[in-house]
N, C-alpha and C positions, 0 to 999 in steps of 0.2 A: 546232678541227677539224684533223686531221692533214694536212700538205701531201702531195699525191700524189708518189709516187716515180717519177722519170724522170731522164734524164741531166742535164737542165738544173737540176732541183732538187737533185740529188746534188752538183752543183758548189758549191752554197751551203753544204753541210755541212762542218764542220771535219774534216779528215782528217790522219792521221799516217802517214808513210812511213818504213820502216826499211831497205828493200832496193832501192836505185836506183843504177845505175852511171852515173857522169858521162859516160864515153865511149860509153854506150849511149842517151843522151838528147838528142843534138844536134838542132837544127832542120835540116832538109834544106838550106835556103838557106844556113845558116851553114857547113855542110860544103862547099858549093860556093864560098862566099866565101873560106874559109880555104885551100881547095885552090888557088884562083887565086893567093892571096897567097904560098903556099909553092912554087908551081910544080909542084904535084902533078897529074899528068895521068892517073892510073889510075882515076878515077871512071867508073862505067858510064853515067852520065847527067849532063847539065849543066842539066837542068830540075828544079826543086825537087820538083814533084809526082811526076815520073817516078822521081827518085832515092828519094823516100820510099817509093814502091811497091816499088822494087827491094829496098830493105833488108828490108821486110816479107816479100816473097816468098822472098828468099834465106834468111831465117831460118826460113821455114816448112817446113824440110826434114824435121823429126822427128829430127834428130841434133844433140846438143850440140856435137860437134866442128865441124860445118858452120855451126851457129849462131855459134860463136865466130869463124869466119873473117870474118864481116862487119865485125868490129872493126878489121881491117887498114886500112880506109879512114878510120875516125874517128880512130884513133890516129895515123895518118900526118899528119893535118892539125892535130894538137894538140901540136906539138913546139916551140912558142915560148911565152914568158911571156904575150905579148899574146893568143895563141889560147886558152891555158888560162884566163886571166882572163875573156875574152869568153864562153867556153862555160859557165863557172861562174856568171857573172852572169845569163846567159839561162836557165840551169837554175832559178835561184831565181825569176825572173819567171814562168816557165812553171808551176812548181809552185804558186806563190801564186795565179795566175789560175785554177787548178783547185781551189782551196779547201784546199790543204795548209797547215797551220799549223806543223807541225814535220816535218823530214825529216833523215834521216841518209843522206848521199850518199857513195858509195865510189868509189875508183879506185886503180889501181896506179901509184905514181910511177915505178917502174922502166921502165914502157913509154914514157915521154916523155923519154928521154935521147938519142934519136938525133941531136938538134940540138946536143948539147953541154951541156944544162942540168944543173946539179947537183940532187940530190934536194931540198935545201933551197930552191933557186930554184923548183922545181916546186910544192912545198907552199905556199910563200909566194904564188906567183902565183894558185893556186886559192883560197887563203883570202882574198886581196884581192878576187878575183872574187865570192866568196860574200858578203863584206861589202858590196860595191858593189850586188849584187843585192838584199840586204836593205834598203839605203838607198833604192833605187828603189821597192821595194814599199811601204815606209813612207811615202814621199812621195806615193804613190798612195792612201794611206789604208787599206792592208791590213797584215796582220801575218803574219810567217813567221820561223821560226828554223831555221838549218841547222847541223847537226853533221857532221863529216867522219869517215869511216872510211878508213884507209889499208890497201890490200890488198897482200899479197905473192903472186906467182904461184907456185902450188904445184909447177910443173914446173921452176922455177929454184931457186937455192940462196941466196936473199937474204932469207929470212924474218926472221932475227934483225936484220939491218940495217934492214929496214922497221919492225920492232917498235920498235927504238930510236928511229927517226924519229917514230913515232906518240907515243911517250912524250915526246920532246923538244918536240912541238908541242901537247901536251894542254891547255896553258893558252891556246892560240890556237884553241880550238873543234875540235881534232882529238879526237874523243871515244872512238875505239876502233880496233881492228885486225881484219883478216879475211884469210883465204887464199882465193884464187879460181883459176879455170882448170880444166882437165880433171881429173875425179875418178879415173877408171879409171887404175890404175898409179901414181897419186901420192897415196897415203893421207895423211891429216893428220898421222900420227905421224912423217912425214919432217921435221916442223917443231917437234919437241918442245922444242928449245932456245929457240925464240922464245916459245912459250907459257909455259914456265917463267919466262923473264925477265919477261913481262907480269904473271904472277901475283905475282912478287916486287915489282914496281913498283905493285901495286894498280891495274893498268890493265885496261880492258874489251876483250873480243874475242868475235867471232862466227866461225863457220866454215861455208863452203859444204859441205854434206853431205847425202846422201840425195836428190840431184836425179837425176843420171844413174846413180849407183851405189847399192847397196842398204843393208841394215841394218848391215853391218860398218863402212861409212863413218860412219854416225851413232854407232854404239857407240864407235868410236875417238875421234871428235870430242868426245864427252861424257866417257867414262871414262878415256881416256889423256891427252887434251889439256885437258879442263876447260872446254869451250865454254859460254858463258853463253846463247847463242842458236844456233839452227841455220838457216843460210842455205838456204832451201827446206824441207828435211826431209820432203819429200812421201812418201818411201819408208818412213816409219815405219808407214804403213798395211799394209806387208807383215807386220807383227807383230801385226795385228789380224784376228781371224776372226769373220765374221758368218754365223750359221747361217741355214738356210732359214726358220726361224720368227722371224728378226729378232734373236735374242739375240746379244750381242756378247761376245767373249772377248779380253782384252788379254794379249799376251805380256809377259815381264818387262821388256824394253826399253821397249815402248810404255807400260807402267804407270809405269815410272820417269820417262819424259819428261813424262807427264801429272801425276803426283804431285808432281814437283819444279817444275812450272809452267815448264818450259823453253820459251821462245818459239819458234814456228815462223814463219819469214819466208816465207810462201807467196806465190807469184807465178803466179796461174792462167793468164793468157794465155801467158806465157813457157813454162810447163810443157807446154802443148799443143804449142808449136812444137818443143820438144826431145824430145817423146815421153814425158814423165813422166806424162802423162794423155791419154786418148783424146778426151775431149770435156769441155766445161764441166760438163755435167750429171753426168758420171762422175768429176769431179775429187774426189780424197780430201778436199778441204777441207770438203765437205758432211758426211761422216761424222765428221771430226775436230772440226768445230765442234759437231756434235750431242753428241759425247762430252765436250765442254768441255775440249779441249786448249787451250793458250795460243796460239790461232791469230791471226796478223796477216795483213793483205792488202797486197800490194806490187806494184810495176810491173816491177822488174828492169831492163828496157831499153826505154824509152818509144819510141825510134826503131825498133828492130828489131821490137818487138811491136806497134807502132802503137797504143799504149795510154796510158791515164792512170789515175790513182787513181779518178776518177769513172767512167770506162769500166769498170774492173774491178768496182766496186761495182754498176754497172748490169747487167753480165753475170751477176754472182752473184744479183742480184735476179730476173733472168729465169730463171736455172737453178734456184734454190732458194727463191724467194719471199721473200728477206730484205728486211725493212723497216727503218725508222729505228732501232728498238731494237737490231736485229742489227748494223747499221752502227756504232752507238755502241759496242757491245760490242767489235767488232773494233778500233775506234779507241782505246778506253781500254786494251785489251790492248796495243796498240802503244806507247802513251804510257808505260804502266807498265814496258814492256820496254826503253825507250830507255836510252842510256848517259849521260844528263845527271843532275844531282843530284836527289835525292828531292824537295826543296822546289820545284824548277823543274818537275818532272813534275806534282806535285800542283797547282801554280798553273795550268798549262795545262789539266789535267783539269777543275778546279773553276771556273775563270774563263773558259775559252774553249770547251772541248769539250762539256761538259754543257749550258751555256746555249745553245750552237748547236743541239744536237739537241732540246732542250726547245722551242725556237721552231718546229722542223719538226714535232714531235709534236703541237703545238697544245694 
């Protein structure tokens, strides 16, 4: 007999996360602790519950630019090796507690140099934190693996430098590269040198595209830059027409994305906050999943969106009636689309994900 679907049972399901920002997932109490240690006095609240609510409300503006402003506080308290390692280790613990078995967590090393750290010191501190978190989880009898994505900020001019950094650490579980930050005015083609270098090095990369900006952002990311995945990609729905009788017509770009199985790193709660969708029930993920795009479900920023993978699945269950088979489909999509080796992906799908859902399906 199938296990009932609710938030508690969803936490038991094995989940895969491809789009999660390290500086967007801190525990509120950790923000407070690190601010005190750093002498940072700009936090709006000193109580963890109130601070957590503030982050969510400040991010609920409907504007991507306003949403990004909340990161000023988290980035400010993550300027030492000790702070970076602590945040990384706690990230692993929190994801594992939510049933995540594989995650690719991303951050922009260039944002953490205000205290004088080198890029290599930053990456090493985060990797040390991730490995410590994995050890703690294993000691508690659970399993999780973390891969790292290094981001370049698209409004700056350091993408090739960060791409080289990602390649330098790819044997230390840095599995790929990304560009992040405001889309409008900063098209992905500003970073062509970085993407060409990554292709030459047989390295993996995803690109934030089609979140706050429309189809041109997606088209450039794929056709000019060669993105393997699309960070968000929600605006691909603008190239899909649904008639009154329910018949669906895909434009050439939408057809290409679906036919090539280009993964969409969709983040439902975050999209509602930044105005990319008006409500969960109206989120394009419903149509895109129905049309069998390579859809994945992600958190984006767990602190700002006050969300978790289990919470995202629970919200989609309520909005679209998704059950265990749908959640398994999203999870296998994500695992297939990850940047680790084929054998490793297959082992997690066959030995962890499918058995986990089989137990819930009864």
